[in-house]
C-alpha positions as CSV (number, residue, x, y, z in Angstrom):
1,M,100.5,79.7,91.8
2,A,103.1,81.1,90.5
3,W,107.0,80.5,90.6
4,H,109.3,83.5,90.9
5,L,113.2,83.6,90.6
6,F,115.3,86.5,92.2
7,G,118.3,86.5,91.2
8,G,121.8,88.7,92.3
9,L,124.9,90.0,90.7
10,G,128.3,89.9,92.9
11,M,130.0,93.4,93.3
12,M,131.7,95.6,90.5
13,P,133.3,94.9,87.9
14,F,130.6,92.0,87.9
15,N,127.6,93.9,87.2
16,I,125.6,93.7,83.8
17,D,127.9,95.2,81.8
18,T,130.9,93.9,82.8
19,D,128.9,90.4,83.8
20,P,126.0,89.7,81.4
21,G,126.1,85.9,82.6
22,L,123.5,86.4,85.3
23,P,120.9,88.1,83.3
24,N,121.5,85.1,80.4
25,F,120.9,82.9,82.5
26,M,117.8,84.3,84.1
27,A,116.6,84.9,80.5
28,R,117.5,81.3,79.9
29,A,115.3,80.0,82.7
30,K,112.3,81.9,81.7
31,A,112.6,80.6,78.2
32,R,112.9,77.1,80.0
33,I,110.1,77.4,82.3
34,P,107.8,79.9,80.9
35,D,105.6,80.8,83.7
36,L,108.2,81.6,85.9
37,V,108.5,85.8,86.9
38,L,111.9,87.2,87.2
39,H,113.3,89.7,89.6
40,G,116.3,91.9,89.3
41,P,118.9,91.0,89.2
42,F,119.6,92.8,92.3
43,R,122.8,93.9,93.6
44,D,125.1,92.5,96.3
45,Y,124.1,94.5,99.1
46,Q,120.2,94.6,98.8
47,S,119.3,91.6,100.6
48,G,116.9,93.1,103.0
49,Q,115.3,94.4,99.7
50,I,115.0,91.2,98.1
51,A,113.8,89.5,101.3
52,A,111.2,92.4,101.5
53,E,109.6,91.4,97.9
54,I,109.4,87.8,98.5
55,D,107.7,88.7,101.4
56,K,105.1,90.6,99.5
57,L,104.1,87.7,97.5
58,P,100.9,85.2,97.8
59,P,101.3,82.9,100.1
60,E,100.6,80.0,97.0
61,D,103.6,81.5,95.4
62,H,106.9,79.4,95.5
63,V,110.2,81.1,95.4
64,F,114.0,80.4,94.1
65,V,116.9,82.4,94.6
66,V,120.1,82.6,93.2
67,G,123.3,84.8,92.9
68,T,126.9,85.2,91.9
69,S,129.7,85.7,93.5
70,L,129.4,88.0,96.8
71,S,125.5,87.1,95.9
72,A,126.0,84.0,96.0
73,N,127.4,84.7,99.8
74,D,124.1,86.5,100.4
75,V,121.9,83.8,99.4
76,F,121.8,82.0,102.3
77,I,120.9,85.5,104.0
78,V,118.2,86.5,102.2
79,C,116.6,82.9,102.8
80,G,117.2,83.9,106.2
81,Y,115.7,87.5,106.4
82,T,112.5,85.9,104.5
83,K,109.5,84.4,106.2
84,R,108.4,82.4,102.9
85,Q,109.9,78.4,102.5
86,I,112.7,78.8,99.5
87,K,112.0,75.9,97.3
88,G,115.8,76.4,95.5
89,A,118.7,78.4,96.6
90,F,121.5,78.5,94.1
91,M,124.7,80.0,93.9
92,F,127.3,80.7,91.0
93,Q,131.1,80.7,92.8
94,A,130.4,82.2,96.3
95,S,133.3,84.6,97.1
96,S,136.0,83.8,99.8
97,Y,136.0,87.2,100.5
98,G,132.1,87.8,101.0
99,P,130.2,87.1,104.2
100,A,129.8,83.4,105.4
101,S,126.8,82.1,105.4
102,E,124.5,78.9,106.3
103,A,121.2,77.3,105.1
104,P,118.3,78.7,107.1
105,P,115.2,76.1,108.2
106,N,113.4,77.7,105.0
107,V,115.8,76.5,102.7
108,E,114.5,73.0,101.0
109,F,117.1,72.5,98.2
110,A,120.4,74.6,97.4
111,H,122.9,74.0,94.7
112,L,126.2,75.5,94.6
113,I,129.0,75.7,91.6
114,Y,132.3,76.4,93.2
115,S,136.0,76.8,91.2
116,F,139.5,77.0,92.2
117,C,140.7,78.3,89.2
118,P,142.8,81.3,89.6
119,L,141.3,83.8,87.2
120,P,140.5,86.5,87.7
121,L,141.9,86.4,91.3
122,P,142.5,83.6,93.0
123,F,140.0,82.3,96.2
124,L,137.2,84.3,94.3
125,G,134.7,81.1,93.4
126,T,135.8,78.7,96.3
127,Y,133.9,79.6,99.0
128,K,131.0,77.0,100.3
129,P,128.6,78.5,102.8
130,L,127.3,76.0,105.2
131,P,124.9,73.4,104.7
132,G,122.9,73.7,108.3
133,H,120.2,71.5,108.0
134,L,120.7,70.3,104.1
135,I,122.5,66.8,103.4
136,V,125.3,67.4,101.3
137,A,126.8,65.8,98.5
138,D,128.7,66.2,95.1
139,R,125.9,65.1,93.0
140,Y,122.0,65.2,93.1
141,A,120.4,61.9,94.7
142,A,117.5,60.7,96.5
143,G,117.8,62.6,100.4
144,V,120.4,65.1,99.2
145,T,119.4,68.6,99.2
146,Y,122.6,70.3,99.0
147,V,124.7,69.5,95.8
148,Q,128.2,71.0,95.6
149,T,129.4,71.1,92.2
150,L,133.3,71.7,91.3
151,S,133.3,73.4,87.7
152,N,136.9,75.3,87.3
153,D,135.3,77.9,85.4
154,P,137.0,81.1,85.8
155,H,135.1,83.6,88.0
156,P,132.4,84.0,88.5
157,G,131.2,81.0,86.2
158,D,127.8,82.1,85.8
159,G,128.1,83.0,81.8
160,V,129.1,79.0,81.5
161,L,126.6,77.0,80.0
162,K,126.7,73.7,81.7
163,N,126.8,75.4,84.8
164,Q,123.5,77.2,83.6
165,M,121.7,74.3,82.9
166,L,122.6,72.4,85.8
167,F,120.7,75.1,87.8
168,I,117.7,75.2,85.3
169,A,117.3,71.5,85.3
170,D,117.2,71.4,89.4
171,M,114.4,74.1,88.8
172,E,112.5,72.2,86.4
173,R,112.6,69.0,88.7
174,I,111.8,70.9,91.6
175,K,108.7,72.3,89.8
176,A,107.8,69.5,88.8
177,Q,107.7,67.7,92.4
178,V,105.1,70.0,93.2
179,V,101.7,69.6,92.7
């Protein structure tokens, strides 16, 4: 059994060169969870490719999906394209200018970090993908399956250590609950 993290970058100019936050987050997650297998980062338009790669994994493996900006909008879309259970779906500031999405039934837990900070452009990180079957709250508690955290950092917020650590703590908690 292995644990996998699939990561997606937002639209230009938020790529590895101008926004190293997501690759840094993925490296930090790997440092904290050494057996985590990293995939990506992918681009926001590669949802189908990500889902196809997820579906190729052995059935006993577990999957986390993370996205930044437009890829955050696509996290639930990726999850909906795959036939597997998704242990955790994580979104750094989904864009109000991106596609709307809803948590599909195969997502067990989701965490969104959103922002009303007007930098670098108003409304970039304000979108809240719909919960679908998930139970929403602003903090983790028993029974909550979709946490929405306000963190008014400039978009896309994936390079902010406190935001990264929230998602990594979720991954560690989820992994510890799987026997």
